[in-house]
C-alpha positions in Angstrom: -60.5 -1.0 14.0 -57.4 -2.9 15.6 -55.8 -2.2 11.5 -56.8 1.0 12.2 -54.8 2.1 14.4 -51.8 -0.2 13.3 -52.1 2.1 10.5 -51.6 5.1 12.6 -49.0 4.5 14.2 -47.4 4.0 11.3 -48.6 6.8 10.1 -47.1 8.3 13.3 -43.8 6.7 12.3 -43.1 8.1 9.2 -44.4 11.5 10.4 -42.0 11.8 13.6 -38.8 10.2 10.6 -39.5 13.4 8.4 -39.4 15.8 10.9 -36.6 14.4 12.8 -35.1 13.7 9.1 -36.0 18.1 9.1 -34.3 19.1 12.1 -30.8 16.5 11.3 -30.9 18.2 7.7 -31.3 22.0 8.9 -29.2 21.3 12.1 -26.3 19.6 9.8 -25.8 22.2 6.8 -25.5 24.9 9.4 -22.8 22.9 11.3 -21.3 22.1 7.6 -22.2 25.3 6.1 -23.6 23.6 2.9 -26.5 21.5 2.3 -26.7 18.2 3.4 -29.1 15.2 3.2 -29.0 14.0 6.5 -29.0 10.1 7.8 -28.4 6.6 7.0 -31.5 6.2 4.3 -30.7 8.4 1.1 -34.9 9.6 1.2 -36.3 12.0 3.7 -36.4 10.1 6.5 -34.9 9.3 10.2 -35.8 5.7 11.9 -34.2 6.9 15.2 -36.5 9.9 15.5 -39.3 8.1 14.7 -38.8 5.6 16.7 -38.1 7.8 19.6 -40.9 9.9 19.5 -42.9 6.5 19.6 -41.2 5.2 22.5 -41.6 8.5 24.3 -45.7 8.2 23.4 -45.8 5.0 24.8 -43.9 5.1 27.6 -45.4 8.0 29.2 -49.1 7.0 28.5 -49.6 6.2 32.1 -47.8 9.5 34.1 -48.9 12.4 31.7 -50.2 13.9 35.1 -46.6 14.4 36.0 -44.5 15.8 34.3 -41.1 15.4 35.6 -41.4 12.0 35.7 -42.8 11.7 32.2 -39.6 14.1 31.2 -37.3 11.6 33.2 -39.3 8.3 31.2 -39.4 9.6 27.8 -35.9 11.0 28.2 -34.4 8.0 29.8 -36.1 5.4 27.4 -35.4 7.7 24.1 -31.6 7.0 25.0 -31.4 4.0 25.7 -33.2 3.1 22.3 -30.5 5.6 20.6 -27.5 4.2 22.9 -29.2 0.3 21.3 -28.9 1.6 18.0 -25.5 3.0 17.9 -23.8 0.2 19.7 -25.8 -2.3 17.2 -24.9 -0.3 14.0 -21.0 -0.1 14.9 -21.1 -3.9 16.3 -22.5 -4.4 12.5 -21.0 -2.0 10.2 -17.7 -1.0 12.3 -18.3 2.6 11.7 -20.4 5.4 13.7 -22.8 7.4 12.1 -22.8 9.5 15.1 -20.3 10.1 17.8 -20.5 11.6 20.6 -17.0 10.6 22.4 -15.9 14.7 22.5 -19.1 15.5 24.0 -19.0 16.9 27.3 -20.6 13.6 30.2 -21.1 10.8 27.2 -21.4 6.4 27.2 -19.5 5.3 24.7 -19.5 8.2 22.6 -23.6 6.8 21.4 -25.1 9.2 23.9 -24.3 12.3 26.3 -25.8 14.8 27.9 -26.7 17.2 25.6 -28.8 14.5 23.4 -29.9 13.4 26.7 -31.3 16.5 27.2 -32.6 17.1 24.1 -35.6 14.2 24.4 -35.9 15.1 27.3 -37.5 18.3 25.8 -38.6 16.5 22.7 -40.7 14.9 25.4 -42.8 17.9 26.6 -42.9 18.9 22.3 -44.2 15.6 20.8 -46.4 15.0 23.8 -48.1 18.8 24.3 -47.3 20.3 21.1 -46.6 18.3 18.2 -48.4 15.0 18.8 -51.9 16.4 19.1 -51.6 18.1 15.8 -50.4 14.9 14.1 -53.0 12.7 15.9 -55.9 15.0 14.5 -54.3 15.4 11.1 -54.0 12.2 10.3 -57.8 11.2 11.9 -59.2 12.7 9.3 -57.7 11.1 6.9 -59.9 8.2 5.5 -58.8 4.7 6.5 -58.2 3.3 3.0 -56.2 6.3 1.5 -54.5 6.0 5.3 -53.0 2.1 4.2 -52.6 2.8 0.7 -50.0 5.9 1.7 -48.5 3.6 4.7 -47.8 0.6 1.8 -46.6 3.3 -0.8 -44.4 4.7 2.3 -43.2 1.4 3.2 -42.1 -0.2 0.0 -40.3 2.8 -1.1 -38.6 3.2 3.0 -37.9 -0.9 2.5 -36.1 -0.1 -0.8 -34.0 2.8 0.9 -33.2 0.8 3.7 -32.3 -2.5 2.0 -29.8 -0.1 -1.1 -28.1 1.7 2.1 -28.0 -1.3 4.0 -25.7 -3.0 1.0 -23.4 0.3 0.6 -22.9 -0.1 4.3 -22.1 -3.8 4.6 -19.9 -2.6 1.5 -17.5 -0.6 3.3 -17.3 -2.1 6.3 -16.2 -5.2 3.8 -13.6 -2.4 2.3 -12.3 -1.4 5.2 -11.4 -4.7 6.9 -9.6 -5.8 3.4 -7.8 -2.5 3.4 -7.1 -3.0 7.1 -5.7 -6.4 6.5 -3.5 -5.0 3.7 -2.3 -2.6 5.7 -1.0 -5.5 8.0 0.5 -7.1 6.0 2.5 -4.5 4.5 3.8 -4.0 8.1 4.6 -8.1 8.5 6.5 -7.5 5.1 8.1 -3.8 6.6 9.3 -5.8 10.4 10.9 -8.8 8.0 12.6 -6.1 5.4 13.7 -4.6 8.8 15.3 -7.6 10.1 17.1 -9.0 7.0 18.9 -5.2 7.2 19.6 -5.9 10.7 21.3 -9.0 9.8 23.0 -7.9 7.0 24.5 -5.5 8.8 25.5 -7.6 11.2 27.0 -10.7 9.5 29.2 -8.3 7.5 30.3 -6.7 10.7 31.0 -10.8 12.0 32.8 -11.6 8.2 35.2 -8.8 8.6 35.7 -9.1 12.1 36.6 -12.8 11.6 38.8 -11.7 8.9 40.9 -10.1 11.1 41.3 -12.2 14.0 43.0 -15.0 11.8 45.1 -12.6 9.9 46.0 -11.4 13.1 46.9 -14.4 14.3 48.6 -16.1 11.5 50.8 -13.0 11.3 52.2 -13.4 15.2 52.2 -16.7 14.3 54.8 -15.8 12.4 56.7 -13.9 14.2 57.0 -16.4 17.1 58.1 -18.4 13.8 61.4 -16.8 13.1 62.1 -15.1 16.3 62.7 -18.8 16.9 64.7 -19.3 13.4 66.5 -15.8 14.4 67.5 -17.4 17.9 68.6 -20.8 16.7 70.6 -19.5 13.9 72.7 -17.2 16.4 75.4 -19.9 16.8 76.3 -19.8 12.8 78.5 -17.5 11.3 77.8 -13.8 11.1 77.2 -13.9 7.7 75.1 -17.0 7.5 73.0 -15.2 10.2 72.8 -12.1 8.1 71.8 -13.9 5.3 69.6 -16.3 6.8 67.4 -14.1 8.8 67.3 -11.9 5.3 66.0 -15.0 3.4 63.4 -15.9 6.6 61.7 -12.1 6.9 61.8 -11.9 3.2 59.8 -15.1 3.3 57.5 -14.7 6.3 57.4 -11.2 5.1 55.9 -12.6 1.4 53.5 -15.8 3.0 51.7 -13.6 5.7 51.1 -10.7 2.5 49.9 -13.8 0.7 47.6 -14.9 4.0 45.9 -11.6 4.8 45.7 -11.1 1.1 43.7 -14.6 0.7 41.9 -13.7 4.0 40.9 -10.4 2.5 39.3 -11.8 -0.9 37.7 -15.3 0.9 36.2 -12.0 3.8 34.8 -10.7 0.1 33.2 -13.4 -1.4 32.0 -14.3 2.0 29.8 -10.2 2.4 29.1 -10.7 -1.5 27.4 -14.3 -0.7 26.0 -12.9 2.6 24.9 -9.4 0.8 23.5 -11.3 -2.6 21.7 -13.6 -0.5 20.1 -10.9 1.7 19.3 -8.8 -1.4 17.5 -11.8 -3.1 15.2 -12.3 0.1 15.2 -8.3 0.4 14.0 -8.2 -3.7 10.9 -11.0 -2.6 9.4 -8.9 -0.1 9.5 -6.0 -2.3 8.1 -7.5 -5.1 5.0 -8.9 -2.5 4.9 -5.5 -1.0 4.4 -3.9 -4.4 1.7 -6.8 -5.3 0.0 -5.7 -2.0 0.3 -2.1 -2.8 -1.5 -2.8 -6.4 -3.7 -5.0 -4.9 -5.0 -1.9 -2.2 -5.0 0.6 -5.1 -7.2 -1.7 -7.1 -9.6 -1.9 -4.2 -9.5 1.8 -3.6 -10.0 2.3 -7.3 -13.1 -0.3 -7.3 -14.8 2.7 -5.0 -15.4 4.6 -8.0 -16.9 1.9 -9.8 -19.7 -0.6 -8.7 -21.2 0.5 -5.4 -19.1 3.6 -5.3 -22.3 6.0 -6.1 -24.0 4.5 -2.7 -21.0 4.5 -0.2 -20.2 8.4 -1.3 -23.9 9.0 -0.5 -23.9 7.3 2.6 -20.7 9.5 3.7 -21.8 12.6 2.1 -25.4 12.1 4.4 -23.0 11.3 7.7 -20.2 14.0 7.6 -18.8 13.0 11.3 -19.2 9.7 10.6 -16.2 8.1 12.2 -14.6 4.3 12.4 -13.2 3.7 16.5 -11.9 -0.1 14.7 -10.2 0.8 11.3 -9.6 4.4 11.9 -6.4 4.9 9.7 -8.2 3.0 6.9 -11.5 4.9 7.4 -9.9 8.5 7.0 -7.9 7.3 3.8 -11.4 6.0 2.1 -12.7 9.0 3.2 -9.9 11.6 2.3 -9.6 9.8 -1.2 -13.0 9.8 -2.3 -13.5 12.9 -1.5 -10.1 13.7 -4.1 -12.2 11.1 -6.3 -14.7 13.9 -6.1 -13.0 17.2 -6.5 -11.1 15.8 -9.5 -14.5 15.8 -11.5 
C-alpha cells in the first residue's frame, strides 16, 4: 500500500510538472512571439511547478475548511519554495533562469507580488479543480502500470536533468573564465596607461633639465665675460676691443657647443626612455593579444563540444540573467545569437 502511495504521488509530481510546462511555454511563447520550449530541462517538465503543487497539497491538508487561510498558506509555502530554488540555482550556476527584479514588490528578484498571487490562485485551482480530476485518473491506472510509467519517466527525466545540469555548469565555467580574462585585460590596460604617463613625464623632465643646465651655462659664461671685460678696461682701447671681441667669440662658441651637447644628451636620454617604455609597452600588448586570442578560443569552444546544450538552455530561458557576470553573460548570449544567425 505504501509503495502504491509513493507511485501515485510521484505520478502527481510528473503530471503537474507537465501542466506547468504547458502553461509556461504558452506564456513565454506569446511574450517572445515565437515558440519556446520553456524550462531548465529539455523535456516537457518543469520541476518547480510539480514541487509547488505537491507542496500546496501537503501543507493545506489540515486547513481545507478555511478557504482564506488555505490560500495564504499555500501561497506562502510555494513562494518560499520558489525563492529557495532561485537562490540555490543562482549560487550554483551564477545565472538566474527567472528574474523578477523589474517586477513590482519583488524580493531579491526571486519572487514578486504577481508570482506570489499566482501561487494563491493556483492553490484554489489545484485543490478544487485540477487535483480531483488528476487523482481520479491516476486511481484508474493499475499499480504495476503506474510503477512502470514512473520508472520510465524518472529514468528519462534523470538523464535530462544530468545533461541540463552539465550544460549549466559548463556555461558557468565559461562565464568565470571570460570574466577572469576581462579582469586581466583591464589590468594590462591600466599598466599601459601608467607607462604612457611615465613616458610623458620623463620626457618633460629630461627637456626641462636640459634647458635648466643650458641656462646655467649661459649665465655663468655671461658673468665670466663681464668680469673679463671689466678687468681689461685698464688696458688700451685697441687691446680692450680686440680682447673683448675674442672673449665674446669664444664665449658664444662655447655656449653654442654646450647647448648642442646638452640638447644631444637630452635627445639621447629621451630616446633611451622611449625605447625602454616602448619595449615594456610591446610586451604588454603581446600579453593583451594572447589573452584576447585565448578569449576568442574560449568563445569558439561554444560551437563545439557542449555548445548545442548551452544554446538550448538559453533558448528555453530567454529571460535568464547573470547579476555577477552581467557583461560576460550578455557577450556570450549575443555571440551565440550571432552564430545561430550565420547558419
